[in-house]
VOKE-364575 format. One line per 4 residues: for each residue x, y, z of C-alpha. Coordinates in steps of 0.5 Angstrom, whole numbers, plus 500, padded with zeros to 3 digits. Example, Ala and Ser with C-alpha at 12.3 -4.5 7.8 and 13.67 -1.06 7.14 Angstrom:
BEGIN
525,491,516 ~ 527,498,514
This chain:
BEGIN
333,622,227 ~ 327,624,230 ~ 325,619,235 ~ 318,619,232
321,616,225 ~ 325,611,229 ~ 319,610,232 ~ 314,609,226
320,604,223 ~ 320,599,229 ~ 312,599,229 ~ 311,598,222
317,592,222 ~ 312,589,227 ~ 306,590,223 ~ 310,586,218
312,580,223 ~ 305,579,226 ~ 302,579,220 ~ 306,574,218
305,569,224 ~ 311,571,228 ~ 309,574,234 ~ 315,573,237
319,577,233 ~ 314,583,232 ~ 313,583,240 ~ 321,584,239
320,590,236 ~ 314,594,239 ~ 318,593,246 ~ 324,597,241
320,602,240 ~ 316,603,248 ~ 324,604,249 ~ 326,609,244
318,612,245 ~ 313,609,250 ~ 307,614,248 ~ 308,614,241
309,606,242 ~ 302,605,246 ~ 299,609,241 ~ 300,605,235
299,599,240 ~ 292,601,242 ~ 291,603,234 ~ 292,595,233
286,591,232 ~ 284,587,238 ~ 286,579,236 ~ 294,583,235
294,586,241 ~ 292,579,244 ~ 298,576,242 ~ 302,581,243
300,581,251 ~ 300,573,250 ~ 307,573,248 ~ 309,578,254
306,573,259 ~ 309,568,257 ~ 316,571,257 ~ 314,573,265
311,566,266 ~ 316,563,262 ~ 313,558,259 ~ 308,557,253
309,557,246 ~ 312,563,245 ~ 319,565,244 ~ 324,564,249
326,569,254 ~ 332,569,254 ~ 336,577,252 ~ 330,580,254
329,585,258 ~ 323,582,263 ~ 323,588,268 ~ 322,592,261
317,587,259 ~ 313,587,266 ~ 312,594,264 ~ 311,595,257
305,589,259 ~ 302,593,266 ~ 302,599,260 ~ 298,595,255
294,591,259 ~ 293,595,268 ~ 293,590,273 ~ 296,584,269
296,578,273 ~ 303,575,270 ~ 306,583,270 ~ 303,584,278
307,577,279 ~ 314,579,276 ~ 314,586,279 ~ 312,582,286
317,577,285 ~ 323,583,284 ~ 321,586,290 ~ 323,579,294
329,578,289 ~ 332,585,291 ~ 332,584,298 ~ 325,583,301
323,589,301 ~ 315,590,302 ~ 314,584,304 ~ 308,585,308
306,589,302 ~ 307,584,297 ~ 304,578,302 ~ 297,583,302
296,584,296 ~ 298,576,294 ~ 292,575,299 ~ 287,580,297
289,578,290 ~ 288,570,292 ~ 281,571,296 ~ 278,575,289
277,581,293 ~ 280,584,286 ~ 277,583,280 ~ 282,578,277
280,571,279 ~ 288,567,278 ~ 286,560,277 ~ 291,554,276
299,555,276 ~ 297,563,277 ~ 294,560,283 ~ 299,557,286
305,562,284 ~ 301,567,288 ~ 301,562,294 ~ 308,561,294
310,567,291 ~ 305,570,299 ~ 308,564,302 ~ 316,567,301
314,574,303 ~ 311,571,309 ~ 317,567,310 ~ 322,574,309
317,578,314 ~ 316,573,319 ~ 322,569,319 ~ 321,567,326
314,564,324 ~ 312,557,322 ~ 306,561,318 ~ 310,561,311
312,554,312 ~ 306,553,312 ~ 303,556,307 ~ 308,553,302
306,546,305 ~ 298,548,304 ~ 300,550,296 ~ 304,544,295
297,540,297 ~ 293,544,293 ~ 298,542,287 ~ 304,538,289
307,538,281 ~ 306,545,280 ~ 308,548,287 ~ 315,544,287
316,545,279 ~ 314,553,281 ~ 318,554,288 ~ 325,550,283
324,555,277 ~ 321,561,281 ~ 325,561,287 ~ 330,558,286
335,563,289 ~ 332,563,295 ~ 331,556,296 ~ 337,554,300
333,559,305 ~ 326,556,304 ~ 330,549,306 ~ 334,552,311
328,555,315 ~ 323,547,314 ~ 330,545,317 ~ 331,551,323
323,551,324 ~ 319,545,324 ~ 325,539,325 ~ 329,544,330
333,538,332 ~ 335,534,326 ~ 331,528,323 ~ 333,523,327
328,526,333 ~ 323,526,329 ~ 324,518,331 ~ 324,519,339
317,523,337 ~ 314,517,334 ~ 311,522,329 ~ 311,522,322
313,528,319 ~ 311,525,312 ~ 308,532,309 ~ 315,536,309
319,531,308 ~ 315,530,301 ~ 316,537,300 ~ 322,538,301
324,531,298 ~ 320,535,292 ~ 323,542,291 ~ 331,539,293
332,532,292 ~ 340,532,293 ~ 340,535,300 ~ 343,531,304
340,532,310 ~ 332,532,306 ~ 335,525,304 ~ 337,522,312
331,526,313 ~ 326,522,308 ~ 329,516,311 ~ 328,517,318
320,519,315 ~ 320,512,312 ~ 323,508,319 ~ 317,511,322
312,509,317 ~ 314,502,317 ~ 317,501,310 ~ 325,500,313
327,497,306 ~ 327,504,303 ~ 328,507,308 ~ 335,502,309
336,503,301 ~ 336,511,302 ~ 341,510,308 ~ 345,506,303
345,511,296 ~ 347,517,303 ~ 353,513,304 ~ 356,511,298
355,520,296 ~ 360,524,297 ~ 360,530,301 ~ 360,536,298
362,543,301 ~ 357,546,304 ~ 356,554,305 ~ 360,558,309
355,560,314 ~ 353,553,316 ~ 359,549,320 ~ 361,543,317
358,537,320 ~ 363,532,323 ~ 364,526,319 ~ 366,520,322
359,521,326 ~ 355,522,321 ~ 358,517,318 ~ 357,513,325
350,515,326 ~ 347,513,318 ~ 350,505,319 ~ 346,505,326
340,508,322 ~ 341,503,317 ~ 342,498,321 ~ 336,499,325
333,498,318 ~ 336,492,317 ~ 334,489,323 ~ 327,491,322
326,489,315 ~ 328,483,317 ~ 332,478,313 ~ 338,483,313
342,480,319 ~ 349,480,316 ~ 347,487,313 ~ 345,489,320
352,486,324 ~ 356,489,319 ~ 354,495,319 ~ 354,496,327
361,494,327 ~ 363,498,322 ~ 359,504,326 ~ 363,502,333
369,501,330 ~ 369,509,326 ~ 366,513,332 ~ 364,508,338
361,514,342 ~ 356,517,337 ~ 354,508,335 ~ 352,507,342
348,513,343 ~ 343,512,336 ~ 344,504,338 ~ 340,506,345
335,511,340 ~ 334,505,335 ~ 335,499,339 ~ 333,499,346
328,504,347 ~ 325,500,341 ~ 326,494,345 ~ 330,491,339
337,491,343 ~ 337,484,345 ~ 335,481,338 ~ 340,485,335
346,482,340 ~ 344,476,339 ~ 344,477,332 ~ 352,480,333
353,473,337 ~ 350,469,332 ~ 353,472,325 ~ 360,471,330
359,464,331 ~ 358,463,324 ~ 364,468,322 ~ 368,464,326
366,457,324 ~ 366,460,316 ~ 373,461,317 ~ 375,454,321
371,451,315 ~ 376,455,309 ~ 382,454,314 ~ 382,446,314
380,446,305 ~ 386,451,305 ~ 390,448,299 ~ 397,450,301
399,450,308 ~ 403,456,308 ~ 397,460,306 ~ 393,466,309
387,466,305 ~ 381,466,309 ~ 382,471,315 ~ 379,476,311
373,472,314 ~ 375,474,322 ~ 375,481,320 ~ 367,482,321
367,476,327 ~ 372,481,330 ~ 368,487,329 ~ 362,484,332
365,482,338 ~ 367,489,339 ~ 361,492,338 ~ 358,488,343
363,488,348 ~ 362,497,346 ~ 354,494,348 ~ 356,493,354
357,497,360 ~ 364,495,363 ~ 367,494,356 ~ 365,486,355
364,480,360 ~ 370,476,361 ~ 368,470,356 ~ 366,474,350
373,479,351 ~ 377,471,350 ~ 372,470,344 ~ 375,477,341
382,476,344 ~ 381,469,341 ~ 379,472,333 ~ 384,477,334
390,472,335 ~ 387,468,329 ~ 388,474,325 ~ 394,476,327
394,482,331 ~ 398,479,337 ~ 399,485,340 ~ 392,486,342
390,480,343 ~ 397,480,348 ~ 393,486,351 ~ 387,483,352
389,477,355 ~ 394,481,360 ~ 388,484,363 ~ 384,478,364
389,474,367 ~ 390,480,371 ~ 383,480,374 ~ 383,479,381
378,474,384 ~ 376,471,377 ~ 378,464,374 ~ 374,462,369
377,462,362 ~ 383,461,365 ~ 387,456,361 ~ 384,458,355
387,465,357 ~ 394,463,358 ~ 394,459,352 ~ 393,465,348
397,468,352 ~ 403,464,350 ~ 401,465,343 ~ 401,472,343
409,472,346 ~ 410,467,342 ~ 408,471,336 ~ 411,477,339
418,474,340 ~ 417,472,348 ~ 419,465,348 ~ 420,464,354
414,467,357 ~ 410,463,353 ~ 413,456,354 ~ 412,459,362
404,459,360 ~ 404,453,356 ~ 407,449,362 ~ 403,453,366
396,450,362 ~ 399,443,361 ~ 400,442,369 ~ 393,445,371
390,441,376 ~ 383,441,372 ~ 386,441,364 ~ 381,444,359
381,440,353 ~ 382,445,347 ~ 387,448,351 ~ 391,442,352
391,441,344 ~ 393,449,344 ~ 399,448,349 ~ 402,442,346
403,445,339 ~ 405,452,341 ~ 410,448,347 ~ 413,443,340
414,449,336 ~ 419,453,342 ~ 421,446,342 ~ 423,445,334
425,453,335 ~ 431,450,340 ~ 431,443,336 ~ 429,439,340
425,435,334 ~ 424,429,337 ~ 421,433,343 ~ 417,437,339
414,430,334 ~ 412,428,341 ~ 407,434,342 ~ 405,434,336
402,426,336 ~ 399,428,343 ~ 395,433,341 ~ 392,430,335
390,424,339 ~ 386,428,344 ~ 383,433,338 ~ 385,431,331
382,437,328 ~ 384,442,333 ~ 391,440,333 ~ 390,442,325
387,448,327 ~ 392,451,330 ~ 397,448,325 ~ 394,453,320
391,458,323 ~ 396,459,330 ~ 403,457,328 ~ 407,463,323
406,461,316 ~ 413,461,315 ~ 414,455,321 ~ 409,451,318
413,448,312 ~ 419,446,316 ~ 414,444,322 ~ 412,439,318
418,436,315 ~ 420,436,322 ~ 414,432,324 ~ 414,427,319
422,426,320 ~ 421,425,326 ~ 415,419,325 ~ 419,416,320
425,415,325 ~ 419,413,332 ~ 415,408,327 ~ 423,405,325
424,404,331 ~ 418,402,334 ~ 419,397,328 ~ 426,395,329
424,395,338 ~ 419,390,336 ~ 425,386,331 ~ 429,386,337
424,384,342 ~ 420,379,339 ~ 414,382,341 ~ 410,388,338
406,389,345 ~ 413,392,348 ~ 412,399,351 ~ 417,403,348
420,409,352 ~ 424,415,350 ~ 430,415,349 ~ 432,422,351
433,424,359 ~ 427,427,362 ~ 423,427,357 ~ 416,425,358
414,417,357 ~ 410,418,350 ~ 404,414,349 ~ 406,415,342
412,411,340 ~ 408,406,338 ~ 405,405,332 ~ 398,408,334
401,415,336 ~ 405,415,329 ~ 399,414,325 ~ 395,420,329
401,424,327 ~ 400,422,321 ~ 392,423,320 ~ 394,430,322
400,431,317 ~ 395,428,312 ~ 390,434,314 ~ 395,439,313
397,437,306 ~ 391,433,303 ~ 396,432,297 ~ 402,430,299
404,423,299 ~ 409,423,305 ~ 403,423,310 ~ 399,417,307
405,412,306 ~ 407,414,313 ~ 400,413,315 ~ 400,407,311
406,404,314 ~ 403,405,320 ~ 398,401,319 ~ 402,396,317
405,395,323 ~ 398,395,326 ~ 395,389,323 ~ 391,394,319
393,390,313 ~ 387,391,308 ~ 386,399,310 ~ 393,400,310
392,398,302 ~ 386,402,300 ~ 390,407,303 ~ 395,407,298
390,405,292 ~ 386,412,293 ~ 393,416,293 ~ 397,411,287
391,412,282 ~ 392,413,276 ~ 400,414,276 ~ 402,411,283
409,414,285 ~ 415,409,287 ~ 414,408,294 ~ 407,407,294
409,402,288 ~ 413,399,292 ~ 409,398,299 ~ 403,396,295
408,391,292 ~ 409,389,299 ~ 403,389,302 ~ 400,384,295
405,378,297 ~ 404,379,304 ~ 397,377,302 ~ 399,372,297
397,375,291 ~ 405,373,288 ~ 402,377,280 ~ 400,383,282
407,383,286 ~ 411,382,280 ~ 406,386,275 ~ 408,392,281
416,390,282 ~ 416,391,275 ~ 413,398,275 ~ 417,400,281
423,398,276 ~ 421,402,271 ~ 421,408,276 ~ 429,407,277
427,409,284 ~ 428,402,288 ~ 431,407,294 ~ 424,408,296
425,400,300 ~ 429,402,305 ~ 424,406,308 ~ 419,401,307
423,395,309 ~ 425,399,315 ~ 419,398,319 ~ 417,391,315
416,384,318 ~ 421,380,318 ~ 417,374,315 ~ 415,379,310
422,381,309 ~ 424,374,308 ~ 418,373,303 ~ 421,380,299
427,377,299 ~ 426,369,296 ~ 421,372,291 ~ 426,377,288
432,372,288 ~ 428,367,285 ~ 426,373,280 ~ 432,375,278
434,367,277 ~ 429,366,272 ~ 431,372,268 ~ 439,369,268
437,363,266 ~ 433,365,260 ~ 438,370,257 ~ 445,374,259
443,380,255 ~ 444,387,257 ~ 437,388,259 ~ 436,382,262
442,382,267 ~ 440,389,269 ~ 433,387,271 ~ 436,380,274
441,386,278 ~ 435,391,279 ~ 430,385,283 ~ 437,382,287
439,389,289 ~ 431,389,292 ~ 433,382,295 ~ 439,385,298
436,390,301 ~ 430,386,303 ~ 436,382,306 ~ 439,388,311
444,387,306 ~ 445,380,309 ~ 443,376,303 ~ 450,373,300
447,369,295 ~ 444,375,292 ~ 449,379,293 ~ 454,374,289
450,374,283 ~ 448,382,284 ~ 456,381,283 ~ 456,377,278
452,381,274 ~ 456,387,275 ~ 461,384,272 ~ 457,381,265
456,390,266 ~ 463,392,266 ~ 462,394,272 ~ 468,390,276
469,396,281 ~ 462,395,283 ~ 462,388,283 ~ 468,388,288
463,392,293 ~ 459,386,293 ~ 464,381,294 ~ 467,384,299
460,386,302 ~ 461,377,302 ~ 467,378,306 ~ 465,382,311
460,377,314 ~ 462,370,311 ~ 471,372,310 ~ 472,363,308
466,365,302 ~ 471,361,297 ~ 466,363,291 ~ 466,371,294
474,370,294 ~ 474,367,287 ~ 470,372,284 ~ 473,378,288
480,375,286 ~ 478,374,278 ~ 475,381,278 ~ 481,384,281
485,380,275 ~ 480,384,269 ~ 482,391,273 ~ 489,389,273
491,389,279 ~ 495,383,282 ~ 497,385,289 ~ 489,384,291
487,378,286 ~ 493,374,288 ~ 491,376,295 ~ 484,373,294
485,367,290 ~ 492,365,295 ~ 486,365,302 ~ 481,362,296
486,356,296 ~ 487,356,303 ~ 480,354,305 ~ 478,350,299
484,348,293 ~ 480,344,289 ~ 474,349,288 ~ 479,355,286
483,350,282 ~ 476,348,278 ~ 474,356,278 ~ 481,357,275
481,352,270 ~ 474,355,267 ~ 477,362,265 ~ 480,363,258
487,361,256 ~ 489,368,257 ~ 487,369,264 ~ 488,363,267
495,363,264 ~ 496,370,267 ~ 493,369,275 ~ 499,363,274
504,367,272 ~ 501,372,278 ~ 501,366,283 ~ 508,364,282
511,371,281 ~ 508,372,289 ~ 510,365,292 ~ 517,365,288
518,372,291 ~ 515,369,298 ~ 520,363,298 ~ 526,368,296
525,372,302 ~ 523,366,307 ~ 530,363,305 ~ 535,369,304
532,371,312 ~ 532,365,315 ~ 536,359,314 ~ 534,352,311
531,349,313 ~ 525,352,313 ~ 519,351,319 ~ 513,348,315
508,355,317 ~ 513,359,313 ~ 513,354,307 ~ 505,354,308
503,359,302 ~ 509,356,297 ~ 506,349,298 ~ 498,350,297
501,355,291 ~ 505,350,288 ~ 500,344,289 ~ 495,349,285
500,351,279 ~ 501,343,278 ~ 495,341,278 ~ 492,347,274
498,346,269 ~ 501,340,270 ~ 506,341,264 ~ 510,348,266
516,346,268 ~ 517,352,273 ~ 510,350,277 ~ 514,343,278
521,347,280 ~ 517,352,284 ~ 515,345,288 ~ 522,343,288
524,349,291 ~ 519,349,296 ~ 521,342,298 ~ 529,344,298
528,349,302 ~ 523,346,307 ~ 530,340,307 ~ 527,335,303
531,333,299 ~ 529,326,298 ~ 523,328,295 ~ 525,333,292
531,329,288 ~ 525,324,286 ~ 521,330,283 ~ 526,333,280
528,327,276 ~ 521,324,276 ~ 519,331,272 ~ 525,332,268
529,326,268 ~ 536,324,271 ~ 540,329,267 ~ 535,334,266
537,339,259 ~ 533,345,262 ~ 540,349,265 ~ 534,351,272
533,343,273 ~ 540,342,273 ~ 542,347,277 ~ 536,345,282
540,338,281 ~ 547,341,283 ~ 543,344,290 ~ 541,337,291
548,334,290 ~ 552,339,295 ~ 545,338,299 ~ 548,330,299
556,332,299 ~ 557,327,294 ~ 561,331,288 ~ 562,339,289
565,339,283 ~ 559,338,279 ~ 554,341,282 ~ 558,347,282
558,346,274 ~ 550,345,275 ~ 550,352,278 ~ 554,355,273
549,354,267 ~ 545,359,271 ~ 550,364,271 ~ 549,367,264
542,369,267 ~ 538,374,273 ~ 543,373,279 ~ 537,373,284
536,366,282 ~ 543,364,284 ~ 543,367,289 ~ 535,364,291
539,357,289 ~ 545,359,293 ~ 541,360,299 ~ 538,354,299
544,350,301 ~ 545,350,308 ~ 552,355,308 ~ 557,349,311
556,345,305 ~ 556,352,300 ~ 562,354,303 ~ 565,347,301
562,348,293 ~ 565,355,292 ~ 571,352,294 ~ 570,346,289
568,352,284 ~ 574,356,285 ~ 579,351,284 ~ 576,348,278
576,355,275 ~ 583,356,276 ~ 585,350,272 ~ 581,353,267
584,359,267 ~ 591,356,266 ~ 588,352,260 ~ 585,359,258
578,357,258 ~ 576,363,261 ~ 568,363,260 ~ 568,357,264
573,359,269 ~ 568,366,270 ~ 562,362,271 ~ 565,357,276
568,363,279 ~ 561,367,279 ~ 558,361,283 ~ 564,361,288
563,369,289 ~ 556,369,290 ~ 556,363,295 ~ 560,366,299
557,373,299 ~ 561,377,296 ~ 565,375,302 ~ 572,372,299
577,377,297 ~ 580,371,293 ~ 575,370,289 ~ 573,377,287
581,378,285 ~ 581,371,281 ~ 574,373,277 ~ 576,380,276
582,377,272 ~ 577,373,268 ~ 573,379,266 ~ 580,383,264
581,377,260 ~ 575,377,257 ~ 575,385,256 ~ 570,386,261
574,392,264 ~ 567,394,268 ~ 565,388,271 ~ 572,388,274
573,394,277 ~ 566,393,280 ~ 570,387,283 ~ 576,390,285
572,394,288 ~ 569,390,293 ~ 577,388,294 ~ 580,394,295
574,396,300 ~ 577,390,306 ~ 584,394,304 ~ 582,397,311
580,391,314 ~ 585,386,313 ~ 593,386,314 ~ 594,384,308
601,384,304 ~ 603,392,301 ~ 604,388,296 ~ 597,385,294
594,391,296 ~ 599,394,290 ~ 597,389,285 ~ 590,390,287
591,398,286 ~ 594,397,279 ~ 590,392,276 ~ 584,397,277
588,402,274 ~ 590,397,268 ~ 582,397,267 ~ 580,404,269
585,406,263 ~ 582,401,259 ~ 575,403,260 ~ 578,410,259
577,412,266 ~ 584,415,267 ~ 584,420,272 ~ 581,414,277
587,410,274 ~ 592,415,275 ~ 590,416,282 ~ 590,409,284
596,408,280 ~ 600,413,285 ~ 597,410,291 ~ 601,404,289
607,408,288 ~ 606,410,295 ~ 604,404,298 ~ 610,400,295
614,403,289 ~ 618,397,287 ~ 612,392,287 ~ 608,397,283
613,399,277 ~ 614,391,276 ~ 606,391,276 ~ 606,397,271
611,393,268 ~ 607,387,267 ~ 602,392,264 ~ 601,398,261
609,399,261 ~ 612,405,263 ~ 612,409,257 ~ 605,408,257
603,410,264 ~ 608,416,264 ~ 605,420,258 ~ 597,418,261
601,422,267 ~ 604,427,262 ~ 597,429,259 ~ 594,429,266
600,434,269 ~ 598,438,263 ~ 591,438,263 ~ 592,441,272
598,446,268 ~ 593,448,263 ~ 588,451,270 ~ 594,453,274
593,447,279 ~ 600,447,280 ~ 600,442,286 ~ 596,438,282
601,438,276 ~ 607,437,281 ~ 604,431,283 ~ 603,428,277
609,429,274 ~ 613,427,279 ~ 608,420,279 ~ 610,420,271
618,421,272 ~ 618,415,278 ~ 615,411,273 ~ 619,414,267
625,418,269 ~ 628,419,262 ~ 621,422,260 ~ 624,429,256
617,432,256 ~ 616,430,264 ~ 622,433,265 ~ 621,441,262
614,441,265 ~ 616,440,272 ~ 622,445,271 ~ 616,451,269
612,449,274 ~ 618,449,278 ~ 619,456,276 ~ 613,459,276
612,457,282 ~ 619,460,284 ~ 616,466,280 ~ 615,472,285
608,475,280 ~ 606,467,282 ~ 599,468,284 ~ 594,462,286
């Protein structure tokens, strides 16, 4: 395509757009045509109308200037536009300026020429006369050219400032937009040439740099160093609040990356500088002391050297150094006071809440130390160590205290340093060193009160850790008397948090122990003014083991745990012992509302009773009983006065009696038990009336074992309390414990029998019968043991219990014959036969029909040696019953009379036996045998014969066993022995015990064959006995017991030599014994 044709088309299109009112598109097409063929395009443009050409020129100027209503120049080749514009309008100012900017942008070539040209244009040496923004643009272009051509001169910077003074907004806008690429160099030039030593030097020179700062802020508002320069300038101008705000903004900004050619500024040093500057601004502004002190503290903490340098320049040189130091000291004091106030109102004793309040205090004190040439005076360092210790920084505190203690020639604050050192060592685990420091403070000749309080608390803590709780309480009691608030503060701050709870518990317990001990001592001495001395060897005398000392300790505990009931109760008890009843009452009322706990109710009740308000006492006691926690009374009664305890005991006992008199329902009885329990506790467990009533209540409630405890408590102090003995005995009766029941009733009977009888008669029939039976059984057993162990007559002492029980039983139920028989037996054991006979006849008549009574009459007759035969008959009436009864009755007879009576009985039995009256003979022989103690074989043989006749072969064997056992100890005729063996063998056979029977017959045959054979013939018969020998021999033979079989065969052949079976068996055994293959 021919270029001309293409240019013509482009120009034609541009004309159409220009005519349609779109000069931007038209100008773009004209520029394309110019780029294609400049001459043709320029020729076409010159043919346009003047107005159209102006529109194109305006559009090109707008693109180059970057403003106006023309189309955006984005994507437009501005260099081509500048050439096109210069061709259309030679010496066009916009094109000229753009070309100069392009040259400067390319590296600063031709700077002098550019500077000269801009100067000529501005001074009007040419036909162009720039105005407005164009003038400003020329000025800043000239300034930039001057800056590039003379980099070490301030001329270019002054040109910038002159342009800025001429038109601030336009200058700042054009510099930011047209010289954005050169802006860092411009700013750097200002920093390096105008203020080469950083902004704070301007403060040293005490001259303002406001225009410069204003210009720099306008062109580069985000530069941190320029902002810092602005803050310093505002400080010099006295605009302190604005200066502080800028410093605050700088401190909150994040550091941005710096150019590679610049060394990064040290972060800590810069922050310390900014903080110190802001502190100076806050001080000068006034009313910002806290911010000032905080900034100084943080600055010295971050970089002390930098902070000290700027403090001198910004404070000392301006005369505000002393004021700043005073502010720091005042702020530290206020912070420490605030910390102490916060600590004293902590809800939780173990809490560490509020320690963060010490951080600014410590920072202020450290700042003051840094500001001192020697690192801080002694007082200042002591304060710092104290705060560090309170904060928990014990290692640093120990280091400071060690330095202070080692300082030569300085004795001030010696006690304070020692006690701080002691706590630092305690927290570090050096308990021995800590104790030495505390002891040194306490033993110092000129003690310091606050230090002594802290030392006492520290030593007390160490003593608690060593297990000396009593000494711990003494130390804290002394400290609380010296300075209560300081003691509380020490516990809350310096005692490790994990020991505070234990310390509180130990002090509360020991305070209670001391108060109770004080009350006990005063009660024993009868005076409340006696001095109290420690019980532990080597411990210091306490000003404290008194209600006054305990009151001080309780006040401390109230401060430590304001919402706990324990310290308030201890305080109330101490006030009560001090006689300040009204104060104790008010204190308890303040603690107890709205729902007081049991310990508070108990104390209020006692105080109201002490004051004489019985109705209030009743109401409080009801509330206490409703709580069901009456055990809390023990601690109260341990400190109560004796008269108040007596009042409480009487009041509660009367209330219980009133309740029981009104009703015996379970709820009423339980309520009465509660009142009686209080009465018993008030008496120290010694109120026997209350104990007795409560025991009866427990019986009604079915709590029998608990009732026994109360009865036993009475008897422990009053062994002859008849009602308690009866009550416990009857309770044992309900528990079916016979031995314990009889023991208590017997003890009561020996004290006051009439009362016991009445109590027994008051029981129900079943219980009365059972207890009488138990007493009778016990007395019968005891009497039997006595008369069997001791020969009659017995001594009165041995029969005292029997007489007591017998008399009581007869008075309880005179119609029961057993009681009278017991009484008669007791009289017989005593040997009072006449009285026994009289009582027997009086109760049972001259000829009793009862067998037991007849037996006793037989004993009486035997004693009187009248008719022994009749006596034996009477005694034989009880032989069919328990043999022990007969033994007991026979034991009531003296030995000689018993022996004679036995002979009479044996003779009468012989007569009856001859008449065939074996039963009667057996009864008489039983009397004879037991009367002689089974020692007469003849009586036993006679009775065995009777047993055999009556077919009681087992009993016959038993009697013959006794006879045969005596063969070895006597020299009887062998024939008699043979008879005894044969009789027993006969009975054994009839009892189906043939083995033992054959042994007896074998022994008899061995002793005396003829007599034995005669007995056999009179008894079993030879043939029957031989058959039994034969069966036994066959059994042994079958078991291959040939020797035993041979013996039985021989004995059988002796009995019946004609027995063919025995002979054949003997031959067989003989053959086997003689055989060669016999194996045994």
